MARVEX-328323 format. One line per 4 residues: number of its first residue (from 1); their letters; for each residue y negated, x negated, z of N, C-alpha, C. Coordinates in steps of 0.05 Angstrom, whole numbers, plus 5000, padded with zeros to 4 digits. Atoms other than C-alpha are relative to their C-alpha. Layout:
# MARVEX-328323
NUM> a> Y/X/Z/Y/X/Z/Y/X/Z; ...
//
This chain:
# MARVEX-328323
1> mnfk> 5029/4983/4998/4996/4998/5002/4979/4988/5000; 5024/5016/5006/4929/4976/4983/4984/5009/5024; 5021/5004/4980/4887/4956/5041/4973/5010/5002; 5023/4986/5005/4824/4975/5012/5001/5029/5001
5> aiai> 4996/4974/5010/4847/5045/4993/4998/5013/5029; 5001/4989/4975/4854/5058/5068/4974/4993/5017; 5026/5016/4983/4801/5009/5099/4974/5013/4993; 5022/4992/5004/4747/5036/5060/4985/5027/5010
9> ptlk> 5011/4975/4992/4747/5108/5071/5001/5007/5036; 4997/5000/4968/4763/5098/5145/4982/4991/5010; 5026/5003/4987/4702/5060/5158/4981/5014/4987; 5020/4984/5004/4663/5103/5121/4996/5025/5013
13> lfai> 4996/4973/4975/4688/5166/5165/4989/4987/5029; 5009/5012/4975/4675/5117/5223/4968/4996/4996; 5023/5008/4996/4603/5101/5205/4987/5028/4998; 5008/4974/4997/4589/5175/5193/4998/5007/5018
17> gtii> 5000/4993/4972/4615/5194/5257/4980/4989/5022; 5013/5015/4981/4578/5143/5290/4967/5007/5002; 5033/4994/5005/4507/5159/5261/4994/5026/5008; 5001/4972/4988/4518/5239/5273/5001/5000/5034
21> till> 4997/5007/4972/4537/5217/5342/4970/4995/5015; 5027/5013/4987/4474/5175/5354/4974/5018/4996; 5015/4982/5003/4433/5231/5323/4997/5026/5014; 4996/4979/4985/4459/5281/5363/4989/4993/5030
25> fity> 5013/5012/4980/4445/5240/5422/4966/4998/5010; 5025/5000/5005/4376/5229/5402/4986/5028/5010; 5011/4973/4993/4362/5301/5397/5004/5014/5022; 4998/4984/4969/4393/5324/5463/4977/4982/5018
29> skte> 5014/5017/4982/4353/5266/5497/4971/5015/5000; 5028/4992/5005/4284/5298/5468/4998/5031/5010; 5001/4970/4993/4302/5370/5480/5009/5009/5031; 4980/4997/4976/4344/5361/5545/4978/5013/5025
33> akie> 5020/4995/4983/4274/5367/5589/4988/5030/4991; 5003/4975/5013/4257/5428/5547/5016/5027/5010; 4972/4982/4991/4324/5467/5558/4994/5008/5027; 5001/4996/4966/4315/5454/5635/4978/5017/5009
37> qnka> 5022/4987/4991/4251/5479/5639/4998/5027/4986; 5002/4977/5006/4263/5542/5598/5023/5014/5016; 4981/4990/4983/4327/5553/5642/4983/5010/5023; 5012/4994/4981/4282/5549/5698/4974/5023/4999
41> daav> 5018/4981/5012/4229/5593/5669/5013/5030/5005; 4991/4982/5000/4279/5648/5662/5009/5002/5024; 4990/4994/4975/4304/5644/5731/4976/5011/5013; 5024/4991/4996/4232/5657/5748/4992/5029/4998
45> qsrq> 5002/4977/5008/4228/5712/5714/5018/5021/5004; 4981/4985/4989/4291/5741/5733/4997/5005/5027; 5006/4992/4968/4270/5737/5810/4980/5020/5001; 5020/4987/4997/4209/5769/5788/5004/5031/4994
49> kvlp> 4986/4969/5009/4253/5828/5753/5007/5016/5026; 4987/4986/4978/4287/5844/5816/4986/5002/5023; 5025/4999/4977/4227/5831/5866/4974/4999/4992; 5021/5000/5014/4174/5847/5830/4970/5003/5017
53> eakd> 5017/4998/4976/4122/5855/5890/4998/4966/5009; 5002/5027/4993/4135/5780/5901/4980/4978/4986; 5027/5020/5012/4072/5728/5885/5022/4971/4995; 4987/5025/5001/4121/5671/5894/5025/4993/5015
57> fdek> 4977/5004/4986/4187/5640/5923/5001/4977/5012; 4988/5016/4991/4215/5595/5975/5025/4993/4994; 4972/5001/5009/4284/5571/5957/5006/4986/5025; 4991/5004/4975/4330/5570/6019/5028/4993/4996
61> tvtv> 4968/4999/4997/4405/5566/6036/5011/5015/5023; 4988/4987/4981/4453/5605/6075/5026/4998/4994; 4968/5000/5002/4527/5602/6089/5010/5019/5009; 4981/4975/4996/4571/5655/6086/5035/5001/4989
65> dgte> 4974/5002/5000/4645/5648/6097/5011/4976/4996; 4993/5028/5006/4640/5573/6093/4988/4995/4974; 5004/5010/5027/4606/5574/6021/4966/5003/5002; 5029/5003/5000/4534/5550/6017/4984/5016/4978
69> ytyy> 5012/4989/5027/4488/5597/5971/4970/4997/5005; 5024/5008/4997/4420/5584/5957/4985/5023/4994; 5013/4973/5006/4371/5644/5958/4971/4998/5001; 5027/5006/5000/4298/5654/5949/4982/5026/5018
73> estn> 5014/4977/4987/4253/5687/5999/4966/4998/4992; 5026/4992/5014/4186/5718/5976/4974/4984/5020; 5019/5009/4982/4124/5680/6002/4984/5017/5015; 5014/4975/4997/4088/5744/6007/5014/5019/5025
77> dvgy> 4985/4988/4980/4140/5768/6060/5006/5032/4987; 4995/4976/5011/4159/5827/6015/5033/5000/4998; 4963/4999/5006/4236/5806/6010/5011/4976/4989; 4991/5018/5007/4287/5767/5986/5012/4992/4970
81> vfsa> 4986/5001/5023/4329/5745/5921/5024/4989/5002; 4969/5011/4993/4404/5732/5925/5018/4997/4974; 4983/5007/5026/4449/5709/5869/5028/4999/5007; 4965/5007/4990/4527/5713/5868/5015/5002/4971
85> stkg> 4985/5012/5029/4578/5694/5809/5031/5011/5016; 4974/4995/4995/4648/5729/5808/5015/5002/4972; 4988/5004/5027/4700/5720/5753/5005/5031/4990; 4996/4971/5012/4697/5783/5704/5022/4999/4983
89> yggq> 4978/4996/5022/4746/5798/5646/5002/4974/4980; 5001/5022/5024/4724/5738/5601/4988/4976/5013; 5010/5020/4982/4687/5693/5651/4981/5008/5021; 5018/4991/4975/4635/5691/5703/4977/5016/4994
93> vvtm> 5019/4982/4999/4595/5745/5715/4977/4995/5025; 5018/5011/4978/4527/5725/5752/4976/5021/5001; 5020/4981/4996/4480/5777/5783/4984/4991/5023; 5018/5010/4984/4417/5770/5818/4990/5027/5015
97> vgin> 5005/4970/4983/4396/5827/5873/4978/4989/5015; 5021/5003/4983/4333/5835/5901/4994/5017/5020; 4996/4982/4979/4326/5862/5974/4971/4999/5009; 5029/4997/4993/4258/5881/5999/5005/4993/5032
101> akge> 5002/5005/4974/4237/5869/6074/5012/5019/5020; 4994/4983/4989/4257/5935/6095/5030/4999/4994; 4973/5000/5002/4327/5921/6075/5016/5019/4978; 4997/4983/5026/4330/5963/6014/5006/4983/4971
105> ivgv> 4998/5015/5031/4358/5940/5946/4981/5014/4984; 5021/4991/5016/4302/5942/5901/5007/4994/4972; 4995/5014/5025/4327/5903/5840/5027/4989/4996; 4973/5013/5005/4395/5887/5808/5004/4989/4973
109> lvte> 4997/5003/5032/4400/5844/5741/5024/4980/4998; 4969/5023/5006/4468/5814/5712/4987/4981/4976; 5009/5029/5014/4441/5744/5687/5019/4986/4980; 4985/5015/5018/4503/5723/5656/5026/5017/5002
113> aade> 4974/4987/5001/4562/5759/5627/5004/4996/4969; 4995/5008/5030/4566/5723/5555/5024/4999/4991; 4970/4996/5008/4638/5716/5560/5018/5027/5005; 4986/4975/4999/4651/5792/5574/5004/5009/4976
117> tpgl> 4996/4990/5028/4676/5835/5516/4971/5011/4990; 5020/4991/5008/4624/5852/5474/5004/5030/4996; 4996/4973/4998/4609/5928/5473/5005/5011/5021; 4986/4987/4977/4644/5938/5537/4983/4986/5022
121> gakw> 5007/5013/4978/4635/5889/5594/4967/4991/4994; 5026/5012/5011/4574/5856/5557/4976/5021/5003; 5015/4984/4998/4542/5922/5566/4976/4999/5028; 5018/5010/4985/4514/5897/5634/4983/4987/5001
125> lgtd> 5022/5015/5001/4469/5854/5606/4977/5015/4987; 5016/4988/5009/4436/5907/5571/4972/5010/5013; 5032/4992/4987/4359/5928/5577/4998/5030/4991; 5000/4977/5000/4373/5996/5556/4997/5021/5016
129> dani> 5003/4983/4976/4357/6060/5594/5032/5003/5011; 4975/4995/4990/4432/6068/5602/5009/4979/5023; 4991/5023/4977/4443/5998/5636/4979/5003/5022; 5010/4998/4974/4384/6008/5676/5006/5020/5020
133> krlq> 4984/4976/4985/4411/6076/5702/5023/4981/5015; 4979/5010/4989/4475/6041/5715/4994/4980/5023; 5010/5009/4979/4441/5986/5757/4989/5008/5021; 5012/4981/4981/4404/6033/5794/5019/5012/5016
137> qyyg> 4979/4996/4983/4466/6057/5825/5005/4984/5030; 4997/5019/4971/4460/5999/5878/4974/5004/5013; 5026/5000/4984/4387/6014/5894/5004/5015/5027; 5000/4984/4968/4367/6040/5967/5009/4986/5019
141> aipd> 4995/5014/4971/4382/6028/6033/5030/4982/4995; 4986/5013/5000/4435/5974/6042/5026/5021/5018; 4979/4982/4987/4504/6017/6054/5018/4987/5029; 4988/5013/4980/4548/6009/6116/5025/4982/4996
145> sdfa> 4973/5008/5013/4608/5993/6079/4994/4982/4971; 5003/5013/5025/4618/5949/6014/5000/5021/4974; 4998/4985/5023/4603/5982/5944/5022/4998/4990; 4970/5005/5017/4667/5998/5901/4992/5017/4980
149> vkkd> 5002/4981/5026/4677/6026/5834/5016/5029/5005; 4978/4972/4998/4703/6101/5828/5025/4998/5000; 4978/5002/5007/4761/6075/5801/5021/4985/5031; 4996/5014/4977/4771/6040/5873/4993/5019/5028
153> ggti> 5007/4981/4974/4750/6100/5916/4971/4999/5008; 5031/5004/4996/4677/6082/5915/4978/5018/4983; 5014/4984/5011/4614/6110/5883/4991/4988/4975; 5010/5008/5023/4595/6068/5827/5018/5003/4973
157> eava> 4983/4992/5025/4611/6088/5760/4998/4977/4985; 4988/5027/5011/4642/6032/5720/4995/5005/4968; 5003/4996/5026/4626/6020/5647/5028/5009/4986; 4974/4989/5011/4684/6059/5607/5007/4976/4989
161> gati> 4984/5025/5011/4736/6003/5586/4993/4978/5009; 5014/5024/4983/4702/5951/5629/5000/4997/5031; 4996/4987/4968/4730/5967/5700/4995/4967/5012; 5001/5030/4988/4736/5885/5710/4973/4992/5003
165> tsra> 5021/5016/5006/4669/5866/5688/4982/5017/5026; 5014/4982/4984/4643/5928/5729/5004/4990/5037; 4993/5015/4973/4684/5902/5797/4983/4978/5005; 5013/5027/4993/4653/5830/5785/4965/5010/5012
169> vtad> 5028/4992/4999/4583/5864/5782/4998/5013/5036; 5009/4990/4975/4594/5902/5845/5009/4981/5027; 5000/5027/4985/4623/5839/5883/4981/4989/5001; 5025/5018/4999/4568/5802/5864/4973/5015/5021
173> vnsa> 5022/4981/4976/4518/5862/5903/5014/4995/5020; 4983/5003/4971/4570/5862/5962/4998/4968/5009; 5000/5025/4992/4564/5780/5962/4970/4998/5006; 5025/5000/4995/4485/5789/5958/4994/5009/5026
177> iaqy> 4997/4984/4981/4491/5836/6014/5001/4982/5022; 4988/5015/4977/4530/5789/6060/4980/4976/5002; 5019/5021/5001/4479/5736/6038/4976/5003/5017; 5020/4995/4985/4426/5774/6065/4995/5008/5027
181> kaat> 4998/4993/4969/4451/5798/6130/5000/4972/5008; 5002/5026/4987/4470/5724/6141/4972/4985/5006; 5025/5016/4997/4401/5698/6125/4977/5012/5019; 5024/4980/4990/4360/5756/6161/5016/5005/5032
185> ggak> 4984/4997/4976/4418/5761/6217/5004/5036/5001; 4990/4964/5001/4429/5839/6191/4971/5013/5006; 5024/4983/4999/4358/5854/6207/4990/5017/4974; 5011/4983/5024/4319/5905/6162/4969/4995/5007
//
């Protein structure tokens, strides 16, 4: 077999791969700070959505059942924002919950459910009236017992065909309530 017939195409592929890798590295290096800033801005906007009366937030931590969580307390004493993540049908479902100073849930926002089934579990990410109404099921005074979907004997209406994702969102809200109780000593 001819050495040139094998070596030259191999070296060309190696050179192309090396150039592409270098270009990707340069692109990532130049955009990394902007990507991180965009993520931080999105997180601030999400906190403002679930606790609109808050002017700004202080980052704090709380431990619940041996797990440390980061939460946000409003600087103008109107409430708190907690986040939780639970495995859904296709991946992690991340939910942000705003609880006011009176101990009432005033905002719920699913911030991540991209791996859930489109048209089913991913409906929790929607901004339409149906999803707003779905999220408002959690609003109001913190209940004495955990929230549960109707299929499990609770009051939360699940998305049809997306019970696992609905359970994940509900578990996230319950986790946020547990974080709130740990952070405030259960005070309202």
